[in-house]
C-alpha positions as CSV (number, residue, x, y, z in Angstrom):
1,M,-29.6,-4.9,4.2
2,K,-29.8,-4.4,8.0
3,F,-26.7,-4.8,10.1
4,K,-26.5,-5.2,13.9
5,E,-24.0,-3.6,16.1
6,N,-22.2,-6.8,16.9
7,E,-21.8,-7.5,13.2
8,L,-20.1,-4.2,12.6
9,I,-17.9,-4.7,15.7
10,G,-16.7,-7.9,14.1
11,Y,-16.1,-6.2,10.7
12,A,-14.0,-3.5,12.4
13,A,-11.8,-5.9,14.3
14,P,-8.0,-5.8,13.4
15,L,-5.8,-8.7,12.5
16,S,-5.4,-11.6,14.8
17,E,-2.1,-12.3,16.4
18,S,-1.7,-15.5,14.4
19,E,-2.1,-13.6,11.1
20,N,0.4,-11.0,12.3
21,Q,2.9,-13.8,13.0
22,K,2.4,-15.1,9.5
23,C,3.2,-11.7,8.1
24,L,6.4,-11.7,10.0
25,N,7.2,-15.2,8.8
26,A,6.6,-14.1,5.2
27,I,9.1,-11.2,5.3
28,S,11.6,-13.4,7.2
29,M,11.5,-16.0,4.4
30,V,12.0,-13.4,1.7
31,R,14.9,-12.0,3.7
32,D,16.5,-15.4,3.9
33,A,16.1,-16.0,0.2
34,L,17.7,-12.6,-0.7
35,K,20.8,-13.7,1.1
36,E,21.4,-15.9,-1.9
37,L,21.9,-12.7,-3.9
38,G,24.8,-11.8,-1.7
39,F,22.9,-9.5,0.7
40,T,23.3,-9.5,4.5
41,D,21.2,-8.1,7.3
42,D,24.3,-7.7,9.5
43,G,22.4,-9.7,12.2
44,K,19.7,-7.0,12.6
45,S,16.3,-8.2,13.5
46,I,13.1,-7.3,11.5
47,G,11.5,-4.2,13.0
48,K,8.5,-2.0,12.3
49,M,8.3,1.4,10.7
50,Y,6.0,2.4,13.5
51,K,5.5,0.3,16.7
52,D,1.7,0.4,16.3
53,T,1.6,-1.0,12.7
54,Y,2.3,-4.3,11.0
55,A,4.7,-2.6,8.6
56,Y,7.6,-4.8,9.2
57,T,10.8,-3.6,7.6
58,L,14.5,-4.5,7.2
59,D,17.5,-2.9,5.5
60,M,20.0,-5.2,3.8
61,R,23.3,-4.5,2.1
62,S,25.4,-6.4,-0.4
63,K,28.5,-8.1,1.1
64,N,30.6,-7.1,-1.9
65,G,29.8,-3.6,-3.1
66,N,27.4,-0.7,-2.4
67,G,24.1,-2.5,-3.1
68,K,21.3,-1.7,-0.7
69,I,17.8,-3.2,-0.4
70,R,14.9,-2.3,1.8
71,L,12.2,-4.8,2.6
72,F,8.9,-3.8,4.1
73,I,5.3,-5.0,4.3
74,Q,3.0,-2.7,2.4
75,G,-0.7,-2.6,1.6
76,S,-3.6,-3.6,3.8
77,Y,-1.6,-5.7,6.2
78,A,1.0,-3.0,6.8
79,N,-1.8,-0.5,7.4
80,N,-3.8,-3.0,9.5
81,T,-6.9,-2.5,7.3
82,N,-7.2,-6.0,6.1
83,V,-10.6,-7.8,6.4
84,R,-10.1,-11.1,4.5
85,T,-7.9,-13.7,6.1
86,Q,-6.9,-15.2,2.7
87,S,-5.5,-11.9,1.4
88,D,-1.9,-11.9,0.2
89,V,0.8,-10.1,2.1
90,D,2.5,-7.5,-0.1
91,I,6.3,-7.2,0.5
92,A,8.2,-4.4,-1.3
93,V,11.7,-5.4,-2.3
94,V,13.3,-2.0,-3.0
95,Q,16.6,-1.3,-4.6
96,E,18.0,1.8,-2.8
97,D,21.3,2.2,-4.6
98,I,19.8,2.2,-8.1
99,F,17.0,4.7,-8.4
100,K,14.9,6.7,-10.8
101,T,14.9,10.5,-10.5
102,E,12.4,13.2,-11.4
103,Y,13.6,16.7,-12.1
104,R,12.3,20.1,-13.2
105,P,12.6,20.2,-17.0
106,L,15.5,22.0,-18.7
107,T,13.1,24.5,-20.1
108,S,12.1,25.8,-16.6
109,S,13.6,28.8,-14.8
110,Y,15.5,26.5,-12.4
111,P,16.3,23.3,-14.4
112,Q,17.9,20.2,-12.8
113,A,20.0,17.4,-14.1
114,D,21.9,14.3,-12.7
115,S,25.1,16.4,-12.7
116,D,23.7,18.7,-10.1
117,Y,23.7,15.8,-7.6
118,G,26.6,13.8,-8.8
119,F,24.5,11.0,-10.1
120,Y,25.4,8.8,-13.2
121,V,23.5,6.4,-15.3
122,V,24.4,2.8,-14.6
123,P,24.6,0.3,-17.5
124,T,21.7,-2.0,-18.1
125,K,22.3,-5.5,-16.8
126,E,21.4,-8.6,-18.7
127,K,19.2,-9.8,-15.9
128,T,16.7,-7.4,-14.4
129,F,16.4,-7.0,-10.6
130,K,13.0,-8.8,-10.8
131,D,14.8,-11.7,-12.6
132,E,17.4,-11.9,-9.9
133,V,14.8,-11.8,-7.1
134,Q,12.7,-14.5,-8.8
135,E,15.7,-16.8,-9.1
136,C,16.7,-16.6,-5.5
137,L,13.0,-17.1,-4.4
138,E,12.8,-20.2,-6.6
139,Q,15.9,-21.5,-4.9
140,K,14.3,-21.1,-1.6
141,F,10.6,-22.0,-2.3
142,G,10.8,-24.1,-5.5
143,K,7.5,-24.6,-7.2
144,D,5.7,-22.4,-4.7
145,V,7.0,-19.4,-6.7
146,E,4.9,-17.8,-9.5
147,R,5.9,-14.8,-11.6
148,K,3.2,-12.2,-12.0
149,N,3.1,-9.1,-14.2
150,K,4.1,-6.7,-11.3
151,S,5.2,-9.1,-8.6
152,I,6.5,-12.6,-7.7
153,K,4.0,-14.6,-5.8
154,I,5.0,-17.1,-3.1
155,H,2.2,-19.5,-2.3
156,G,1.7,-19.9,1.4
157,N,1.3,-22.9,3.8
158,T,0.4,-23.4,7.4
159,Y,3.5,-21.4,8.4
160,R,3.3,-18.3,6.2
161,K,0.7,-16.3,4.3
162,D,0.5,-16.2,0.5
163,A,3.0,-13.3,-0.3
164,D,3.4,-11.0,-3.3
165,S,7.0,-9.8,-3.4
166,V,7.2,-6.6,-5.5
167,P,10.7,-6.0,-6.8
168,C,11.1,-2.3,-7.5
169,C,13.6,0.6,-7.3
170,R,13.5,3.8,-5.3
171,Y,11.9,6.9,-6.9
172,R,13.3,10.3,-6.0
173,D,11.3,13.4,-6.9
174,Y,13.7,16.4,-6.7
175,R,11.3,18.9,-8.3
176,G,10.8,20.7,-5.0
177,D,14.5,21.0,-4.2
178,Y,16.3,24.3,-5.0
179,H,19.5,23.7,-3.0
180,K,21.0,20.7,-4.8
181,D,20.5,18.7,-1.7
182,V,20.8,15.0,-2.5
183,N,18.5,14.1,0.5
184,N,15.8,16.6,-0.3
185,Y,13.3,14.5,-2.4
186,I,9.9,13.0,-2.2
187,P,10.5,9.2,-2.0
188,G,8.4,6.6,-3.8
189,V,8.9,3.3,-5.6
190,V,9.0,2.5,-9.3
191,I,7.5,-0.8,-10.4
192,T,8.4,-2.0,-13.9
193,P,5.8,-4.6,-14.9
194,D,6.5,-7.3,-17.5
195,H,3.8,-5.7,-19.6
196,G,2.6,-2.1,-19.5
197,S,4.0,1.3,-18.3
198,R,6.0,1.8,-15.2
199,I,4.1,2.6,-12.0
200,I,5.1,5.1,-9.3
201,N,3.6,4.4,-5.9
202,Y,4.1,5.9,-2.4
203,P,3.6,3.0,0.1
204,E,5.6,4.5,2.9
205,Q,3.6,7.8,2.8
206,H,0.4,5.7,2.8
207,I,1.5,3.9,6.0
208,A,2.5,7.2,7.7
209,N,-0.7,9.1,6.7
210,G,-3.0,6.2,7.6
211,R,-1.4,5.9,11.0
212,K,-1.7,9.7,11.7
213,K,-5.3,9.7,10.5
214,N,-6.1,6.9,12.9
215,I,-4.5,8.6,15.8
216,D,-6.2,11.9,15.0
217,T,-9.6,10.2,14.9
218,N,-9.3,8.3,18.2
219,R,-8.6,5.0,16.3
220,Y,-12.0,5.1,14.4
221,Y,-10.5,5.7,10.9
222,K,-9.2,2.2,10.4
223,K,-12.2,0.7,12.1
224,M,-14.5,2.4,9.6
225,V,-12.1,1.4,6.7
226,R,-12.4,-2.2,7.6
227,I,-16.2,-1.9,7.7
228,I,-16.5,-0.3,4.3
229,K,-14.1,-2.9,2.8
230,K,-16.3,-5.6,4.3
231,M,-19.4,-3.9,2.8
232,R,-17.7,-4.0,-0.6
233,Y,-17.0,-7.7,-0.4
234,L,-20.6,-8.3,0.7
235,M,-21.9,-6.2,-2.2
236,C,-19.7,-8.3,-4.6
237,D,-21.2,-11.5,-3.1
238,Y,-24.7,-10.1,-3.8
239,G,-23.8,-9.4,-7.4
240,Y,-23.6,-5.6,-7.3
241,E,-21.3,-4.6,-10.2
242,E,-20.7,-1.2,-8.7
243,A,-18.6,-2.9,-6.0
244,D,-16.4,-4.6,-8.6
245,K,-15.4,-1.3,-10.1
246,V,-13.7,0.2,-7.0
247,S,-10.7,-1.1,-5.1
248,S,-10.2,-1.8,-1.4
249,F,-7.3,0.6,-1.4
250,G,-9.5,3.2,-3.2
251,L,-12.1,3.0,-0.4
252,E,-9.4,3.3,2.2
253,S,-8.3,6.5,0.4
254,L,-11.9,7.7,0.0
255,L,-12.3,7.7,3.8
256,W,-8.8,9.2,4.3
257,N,-10.1,12.4,2.7
258,L,-13.0,12.9,5.1
259,P,-12.9,15.4,8.0
260,N,-11.4,13.9,11.2
261,D,-14.3,15.0,13.4
262,L,-16.7,13.0,11.3
263,F,-15.2,9.8,12.6
264,M,-15.8,10.8,16.2
265,K,-19.5,11.8,16.2
266,Y,-20.7,8.5,17.7
267,S,-19.2,5.7,19.7
268,T,-21.7,3.3,18.4
269,Y,-20.4,1.7,15.2
270,R,-23.7,1.4,13.3
271,F,-24.5,5.1,13.8
272,E,-20.9,6.2,13.0
273,F,-20.7,4.2,9.8
274,G,-24.1,5.5,8.8
275,E,-22.9,9.0,9.3
276,I,-19.9,8.3,7.0
277,V,-22.1,6.8,4.3
278,E,-24.4,9.8,4.6
279,Y,-21.5,12.2,4.2
280,L,-20.1,10.4,1.2
281,Y,-23.5,10.4,-0.5
282,K,-23.9,14.2,0.1
283,H,-20.4,15.1,-1.0
284,K,-19.9,13.1,-4.2
285,D,-19.1,16.3,-6.0
286,E,-15.8,16.5,-4.1
287,F,-14.4,13.2,-5.2
288,S,-12.5,14.7,-8.1
289,S,-10.3,16.6,-5.6
290,Y,-9.6,13.6,-3.4
291,K,-6.1,12.2,-3.1
292,E,-5.0,8.6,-2.5
293,A,-4.1,7.9,1.2
294,N,-0.5,8.7,0.4
295,G,-1.6,12.3,-0.1
296,I,0.2,12.7,-3.5
297,K,-1.6,10.9,-6.3
298,N,-5.2,11.7,-7.3
299,L,-7.7,9.1,-6.2
300,C,-9.8,9.6,-9.4
301,P,-7.6,10.8,-12.3
302,T,-10.3,10.2,-14.9
303,K,-14.0,11.0,-15.2
304,M,-14.7,7.3,-15.4
305,E,-13.1,6.6,-12.1
306,I,-15.0,9.5,-10.5
307,K,-18.2,8.0,-11.9
308,N,-17.3,4.5,-10.5
309,Y,-16.9,5.9,-7.0
310,E,-20.1,7.9,-7.2
311,K,-22.1,4.8,-8.3
312,F,-20.5,2.7,-5.6
313,V,-21.6,5.3,-2.9
314,D,-25.1,5.4,-4.4
315,R,-25.4,1.7,-4.1
316,L,-23.9,1.6,-0.6
317,Y,-26.4,4.3,0.5
318,Q,-29.2,1.9,-0.6
319,F,-27.4,-1.2,0.7
320,Y,-26.5,-0.2,4.2
321,E,-29.1,0.0,7.0
322,Y,-28.6,-0.5,10.7
323,D,-30.8,-2.5,13.0
324,I,-31.9,-0.5,16.0
């Protein structure tokens, strides 16, 4: 399929200001709902992790106790790589005071335990944090709230985007700490789905790494990410099953692993994207070593997933042509 330069320029365009405002409205509404749980923002306004992102964030504390929550926009909106206006806004609702830890095992030369850091196990509550978040969202949004396996969906309207709030707790990986420093950990989040095993993600590292990659590539990284995501949607529309077997986040991560100078070979989008497709096609044997955009988890932990990305790139190589 042949693409003209003006088409690719359109695909590469970032969020509109109206969509940005709906993201801000969505996190504001979740903040207001969480006040029903007894949390306060102390009058602070919602800010950004970084001024050049849409990763809005806010820290809240419980009025009666030591409870702490961090809200932040994550996913494609936070990273400004979204290409579909109907996509949901992902809002992490993170317990900071209750967290999961990861230590070196007791069998290692330098074992670790909760006692090294003064931590203790809190008793299990009758209601989970997800249950509590769901109840206060239902009080605020009524029938617009729908519980999902990993999140709580808030259906949107003309004022706000559809939002997926993701109740989770902080993950602290202390395996690299040898000084019993309570602050020396790799931070992540732990999602406990209604069904299935717990999931550890690193959304904040994803945001930071994507931002740095974009700066280091003269802002071309995220432009090319939006284009390849759009290509995936188009390939899905044409019925190519290879496009259904990879994720938008996976494609963002795929490009994150590429050399920075590759993104700056051409100022013309159709040539630049063609160069990236060519590189992916010729370097498929490297996919097994690629990381997610957070720089921590493997992009393809199984042979099947490696094969899925290889087949997608093969199909993309056939699908994409530029119109001179």
